C-alpha positions as CSV (number, residue, x, y, z in Angstrom):
1,M,-19.9,-2.5,-25.6
2,P,-21.0,-2.5,-29.3
3,A,-23.0,0.5,-30.6
4,V,-26.8,0.3,-30.6
5,T,-28.2,0.0,-34.1
6,L,-31.1,2.0,-35.3
7,K,-33.4,-1.0,-35.3
8,E,-32.4,-1.9,-31.7
9,R,-33.0,1.7,-30.7
10,Q,-36.5,1.6,-32.1
11,V,-37.2,-1.6,-30.2
12,I,-35.9,-0.1,-26.9
13,N,-38.0,3.0,-27.4
14,R,-41.1,1.0,-28.0
15,K,-40.5,-1.2,-25.0
16,L,-39.9,1.8,-22.8
17,K,-43.2,3.4,-23.9
18,E,-45.1,0.2,-23.4
19,V,-44.3,0.3,-19.7
20,G,-45.1,4.0,-19.3
21,F,-41.7,5.6,-19.6
22,G,-40.5,8.2,-22.1
23,G,-38.2,7.2,-24.9
24,L,-34.4,7.3,-25.1
25,D,-34.5,11.0,-25.8
26,D,-36.6,11.9,-22.8
27,P,-34.5,14.0,-20.3
28,N,-36.4,12.5,-17.4
29,L,-35.8,8.9,-18.4
30,F,-33.3,8.1,-15.7
31,S,-35.5,9.5,-12.9
32,Q,-38.4,7.4,-14.3
33,I,-36.3,4.2,-14.3
34,A,-35.0,5.0,-10.8
35,T,-38.6,4.6,-9.5
36,L,-38.3,0.9,-10.1
37,Y,-35.7,0.6,-7.4
38,R,-36.8,1.4,-3.8
39,T,-34.4,-0.8,-1.8
40,H,-30.7,-1.5,-1.7
41,E,-31.4,-5.1,-2.7
42,S,-33.3,-4.2,-5.8
43,F,-30.7,-1.6,-6.9
44,R,-27.9,-4.1,-6.2
45,G,-29.8,-6.6,-8.4
46,L,-29.7,-4.1,-11.3
47,L,-25.9,-3.6,-10.8
48,M,-25.4,-7.3,-10.6
49,S,-27.0,-7.8,-14.0
50,T,-24.9,-5.1,-15.6
51,A,-21.6,-5.9,-17.2
52,P,-18.6,-4.8,-15.0
53,D,-17.3,-2.3,-17.5
54,Q,-20.7,-0.6,-17.6
55,R,-21.6,-0.8,-13.9
56,R,-20.2,2.6,-13.0
57,I,-22.2,4.2,-15.8
58,A,-25.4,2.7,-14.6
59,Y,-24.6,3.5,-11.0
60,E,-23.8,7.2,-11.6
61,A,-26.8,7.6,-14.0
62,L,-29.4,6.4,-11.5
63,R,-27.9,7.2,-8.1
64,P,-29.0,10.9,-8.0
65,H,-32.6,9.9,-8.7
66,L,-33.1,7.1,-6.1
67,C,-35.5,7.6,-3.2
68,F,-32.8,6.4,-0.8
69,A,-29.1,7.2,-0.2
70,A,-27.2,4.7,-2.3
71,K,-24.1,3.0,-0.8
72,P,-20.8,3.4,-2.6
73,L,-20.5,1.3,-5.7
74,D,-17.6,-0.7,-4.3
75,V,-19.8,-1.7,-1.3
76,Y,-22.5,-3.0,-3.7
77,E,-19.8,-4.9,-5.7
78,R,-18.4,-6.5,-2.6
79,E,-21.9,-7.6,-1.6
80,I,-22.5,-9.0,-5.0
81,K,-19.2,-10.9,-4.9
82,E,-19.9,-12.2,-1.4
83,K,-23.4,-13.3,-2.4
84,A,-22.1,-15.1,-5.5
85,E,-19.5,-16.9,-3.4
86,R,-21.9,-17.8,-0.7
87,E,-24.6,-19.2,-3.1
88,Q,-22.0,-20.5,-5.7
89,W,-23.7,-19.0,-8.7
90,D,-23.0,-20.5,-12.1
91,V,-21.1,-18.2,-14.5
92,W,-22.4,-17.7,-18.0
93,N,-19.7,-18.3,-20.6
94,G,-21.7,-17.5,-23.8
95,T,-22.9,-21.1,-24.3
96,A,-25.9,-23.1,-23.2
97,Y,-23.8,-24.7,-20.4
98,P,-22.6,-22.2,-17.7
99,D,-19.4,-22.8,-15.8
100,K,-19.3,-23.4,-12.1
101,F,-18.6,-20.3,-10.0
102,K,-15.0,-19.5,-9.3
103,V,-13.9,-16.9,-6.8
104,G,-12.9,-13.7,-8.6
105,E,-14.9,-14.1,-11.8
106,I,-17.2,-11.3,-10.9
107,E,-14.3,-8.9,-11.6
108,S,-13.3,-7.9,-15.1
109,D,-9.8,-9.1,-16.2
110,E,-8.6,-5.5,-16.4
111,Y,-9.7,-4.7,-12.9
112,R,-8.3,-7.9,-11.4
113,L,-4.9,-7.4,-13.0
114,A,-4.7,-3.8,-11.9
115,R,-5.7,-4.7,-8.4
116,Q,-3.2,-7.5,-8.1
117,A,-0.4,-5.3,-9.4
118,Q,-1.2,-2.6,-6.9
119,E,-1.4,-5.1,-4.1
120,A,2.0,-6.4,-5.0
121,L,3.5,-2.9,-4.9
122,D,1.8,-2.2,-1.6
123,Q,3.2,-5.4,-0.1
124,V,6.7,-4.6,-1.1
125,A,6.5,-1.1,0.5
126,H,4.9,-2.7,3.6
127,E,7.8,-5.1,4.0
128,K,10.4,-2.3,3.5
129,A,8.6,-0.4,6.3
130,G,9.2,-3.2,8.7
131,G,5.8,-4.9,8.3
132,R,3.8,-2.0,9.7
133,L,1.7,0.9,8.2
134,E,2.6,4.3,9.5
135,L,0.0,7.1,9.4
136,V,0.5,10.7,10.4
137,C,-2.6,13.0,10.6
138,T,-2.3,15.9,8.3
139,R,-4.2,18.2,10.7
140,C,-2.8,17.4,14.2
141,T,0.4,15.4,13.2
142,L,-0.8,12.4,15.4
143,Q,1.3,9.4,14.5
144,K,0.1,5.8,14.6
145,F,1.6,2.5,13.6
146,F,-0.5,-0.5,12.4
147,P,1.6,-3.7,12.4
148,A,0.3,-6.6,10.3
149,V,1.4,-9.5,8.1
150,N,0.5,-7.6,5.0
151,R,-0.5,-4.2,3.8
152,R,-4.1,-5.0,3.2
153,E,-4.6,-6.2,6.8
154,A,-2.8,-3.1,8.2
155,T,-5.0,-0.8,6.0
156,R,-8.1,-2.6,7.3
157,L,-7.1,-2.1,10.9
158,A,-6.5,1.6,10.3
159,H,-9.8,2.0,8.6
160,D,-11.7,0.2,11.3
161,E,-10.1,2.5,13.9
162,G,-11.5,5.5,12.0
163,W,-8.5,6.7,10.0
164,R,-9.2,8.0,6.5
165,W,-6.9,9.2,3.7
166,E,-7.2,10.6,0.2
167,D,-4.9,11.4,-2.8
168,R,-5.9,14.6,-4.6
169,N,-3.8,15.8,-7.5
170,G,-0.9,13.8,-6.3
171,T,-1.1,15.2,-2.7
172,K,-1.9,12.6,-0.1
173,K,-3.7,13.7,3.0
174,T,-4.3,11.5,6.1
175,Y,-6.8,12.1,8.9
176,C,-7.0,10.6,12.4
177,P,-10.4,9.7,13.7
178,Q,-10.8,13.1,15.5
179,H,-10.1,15.1,12.3
180,V,-11.8,13.3,9.5
181,P,-13.5,16.0,7.4
182,G,-17.0,15.9,5.9
183,R,-16.5,15.8,2.1
184,A,-20.2,15.5,1.2
185,T,-23.7,16.0,2.5
186,M,-25.7,12.9,2.8
187,M,-29.5,13.1,3.1
188,I,-31.5,10.4,4.8
189,E,-35.3,10.2,5.1
190,C,-37.4,8.2,7.5
191,A,-39.6,5.8,5.6
192,K,-42.3,6.1,8.2
193,C,-42.7,9.8,9.0
194,E,-40.6,11.2,6.1
195,K,-38.4,13.2,8.4
196,K,-35.2,14.3,6.6
197,H,-31.8,14.6,8.1
198,A,-28.6,16.0,6.6
199,L,-25.2,14.6,7.6
200,R,-21.8,15.9,6.8
201,V,-19.8,12.7,6.0
202,W,-16.6,11.4,4.5
203,D,-18.6,9.1,2.3
204,E,-21.9,7.3,2.3
205,Q,-20.5,4.3,4.1
206,D,-19.4,6.4,7.0
207,G,-22.7,8.2,6.8
208,Y,-24.6,5.1,7.6
209,L,-22.4,4.4,10.6
210,K,-22.9,8.0,11.8
211,A,-26.6,7.7,11.4
212,R,-26.7,4.5,13.4
213,L,-24.8,6.1,16.2
214,A,-27.4,8.9,16.2
215,G,-30.2,6.3,16.7
216,W,-31.3,5.8,13.1
217,V,-32.2,2.2,12.1
218,I,-30.7,1.5,8.6
219,A,-31.9,-1.5,6.7
220,D,-33.4,-1.5,3.2
221,D,-35.2,1.7,4.4
222,C,-34.2,4.3,7.0
223,T,-36.1,4.8,10.3
224,C,-35.6,7.9,12.4
225,P,-34.9,7.5,16.2
226,G,-38.4,8.6,17.1
227,C,-40.2,6.1,14.9
228,A,-37.7,3.3,15.8
229,T,-38.5,4.0,19.5
230,R,-42.2,3.8,18.9
231,V,-41.9,0.5,17.2
232,L,-40.0,-0.9,20.2
233,I,-42.6,0.4,22.6
234,H,-45.5,-1.2,20.7
């Protein structure tokens, strides 16, 4: 992304102040901007309008200040891609005449090439292993095989069954469904009674599943089991 010129910076500062925000040097600017996004749909809309190579920056800057627990960035990107495919969005090509949507154009070229290269390497390893993914739990040594035509499908099957894995500093650890650790604390708040609940989760995506199993209703807002029950009764 090209550097912002002094003139552009002055214009941005003026526009921010016109809508009631601090300028670019205000330390609370991100928390002020985050107030504009109160649902997953609106936040996803912001990410959708951000260039792929800048999307992570925007996500990390605003996520801590949102009034709801944000989903992982890759979940939002998948939703964006699915929505684009479903609605067949036109793709802006820098001219007055946009191109018709083509699957995959939401990704940057660098990301797409890296993903395809990794998928090819994974598939070669998958075929050498006899067309099955072998996982061994780091904690209890439980062993499980997931046969599938390709590595991606085998990985999906394992993930859907509750297996999780991570690679930290070159050391890969795998966890069966009974021994998946909580790597972070996820806070959810009821939109109706403002009740807050802390969950130890592997990631935000797993947190939403855990919250649903506990009776929370998760949509654009979160509703605690008590409020959800009262809505059903009425």
